[in-house]
N, C-alpha and C positions, 0 to 999 in steps of 0.2 A: 419767204412768203411775201407777196405784194400786199401792202396795207394802203389801199387806195379806193376811192369812189364811194365811201360810206359816210353819211352824215353823222357826226358825233355831237353836234350841238342840239339843243331843244329848239325845234323848228316850229314856229307859229306861222303857218302858211294860209293866206287868204287867196283862194283860187279866183282868178280874175281874167278878163279879156287881155289879149296881147297889147303891148305898148305900141304907140304910133311909130312908123318906120323911121322917121327923122331922129328919133331919140336913141336908136340902136344901130343905125346904118353903118357908121364908121367903125363901131365896135365889131360888127359882124364882118366887115371887110378884113380887119386885122386878125380876127379869130380864124376865119377860113384860110387866110394866108399861113398862119401858124400850123394849121392842120396839114396843109400841103407840104410844109417843111418837115413834118413828122414830129413837131414839138408839142402838139396836142393830138390825141388819138386814143387807141385802145390796145391793150396787150392781147396778142393773138391767141394765146392759150386759154385765157380766162374771159376775154371780151370786156374786161373792166376798163372803163374809160379813164383818161387822165388829162389834166390841164384845164385851165379856166381863165377867163378874162373879165375885167369889169371897167366901168367908167362912171365918174360922178355924174349925176343927173343935172342937166343944165337948168331945168325948171325948179328943182329943189336941191341945192348943193349938199344938204345934209343926208340925202339918199344916194344910193348908187345902183346902177344896172349891172347885173352879172349873169353869166351863162347859167342855165339851170342844171340841176344835178343830173348826172348820167347822160351827158350830151357829148362827151369826148369822142365817142366812137362814130359820131355822125359826120359825114364828109362836109356837108354844108348845113348851116343853121338858118332858121327863119324866125318869124314873129313868135312862134309857139315855144321857142327855146330860150327866151330871156325873161328875167324876172327882176323886180325892184325890191331892194332891201330898204325898208323904211325905218327900222330901228334895230338896235342890237344892245346886248348887255354882256360884255366879255366876262365879268366876274360871275354872272349867273349862267354863262354858257348858253345864251339864247339869241335867236335871230327872228325878227318879224319880216316876212317878205310877202309880196303881192304879185301875182301873175299866173301864167299857165302852168309853170313848174315850180317846185321848191328850189331855193337857191343852192348853188354849188356847195360841196362839202367844205371848201376852203373859205367860205364867206367871212368867218370871224377874222381871219388873217388879213383879208382885204380891208375889212372894217377898221382894224387897228392901224393900218398904214394911212388910210384917209384921216383917221382921228389924229395921229401923230403929225401929219402934214399941216393941219390947221388951215386947210384950203389951198395949200401949195400944189397938191398932187391931184390929178384928174384921171389917172389910169393905173391899173395894176395888171400884170401879166404873170401867170403861173404856168410853167411848162415842165416837161420831162425830157432830159437828154442825158444818158449815161456818160457819154464822152465828155460833154461839157461839165457835168457834175463832178466827175472824177478829176478833171483838170482844175476846177475852181474851188473844190472843197478845201477850206481853211486858207485859201488864197484871197477870197472875198469874205465879207462878214458871213459867218456860218453858225447856224443854230446848234444847240447841244444835241448829241446823239440820242439822248433818252427822251427827247421831246417829239411827240407824235403830231401829225398834220391835223388840222381842223379842230384844235382844242384851245381852250383858254390859255394853256401853258405855251402853245406855239405863238399865240398873239402876244403874250407877255415876253416871250423870248425875242420877238421882233422889236418890242419896245426896249429891251435891254441892249440890243445891237445898235439901236438909234443913239443911246446914251453912252455906251461903253466902246463901241467900235465906230467905223466910218460909214455906217449904212446910209445915213442921210446924205453923205457926200457921194458915195458910189452908186447908190440906188439899185443894187443887186445883192441878193443873198442866196446862199446854198443851204439846203435843209439836210443836215447830217443824219437825222433820224427818219428821213423820208427819201429813200433812195431815188436818185435821178431828179429830185425836185429842186427847181430854181424859181426865184421870183424877182421880177424887175418892176419898177414903177417910175412915174415921171409926171411932169406938168401936162403931158399930153400922151395920147396913144403912140404918136410917132416917136416921141422921146423914149418911152418905155421900150418900144420895139427896137429902136436904134441901139440902146444900151445892151439889149439882149443879143442882137445880131453882131455887134462888134466882137463878141466872144466866140462866134462860130468859127472863125479862122484860126 
């Protein structure tokens, strides 16, 4: 059974107008490219979307812009599909976001990566690929099988991999308890994308 697409954190959403184009243009370019590659999309039987991307906000580096919830199935995104995460509390399992949509269900995991990076990372990419996932599981830093996506436990598991594995060095992880799920990150969208695509071959 696919466990995907549902927000598991307490979402404090302030509906607001779309962000200016210049703040999400590059993010949108990479997101739509990932969709065309089949790494973001939707499962045909259920229609449930998967995959999300984010980037730190250039105007306020404590915030990050992320794809909205349930946008994976859309071929191309626009201004109505991105939202700003302005605050989060991993222990309390809560996210404060502002924009046309609620933040992606994986927002807490993105938040943890930005927090751990201390300003070093500007982009996070979460995709699904069964082929890559099966090949990389336990070959790259891998979360425990009993940890579900979009939870404080997943965020804490990412923190564990930073300290106990080589996640900070490799910048890619496989999610054992979230079939097909992979995450990359980097100092830029291009770096996060390059890390991901080098494992496609």
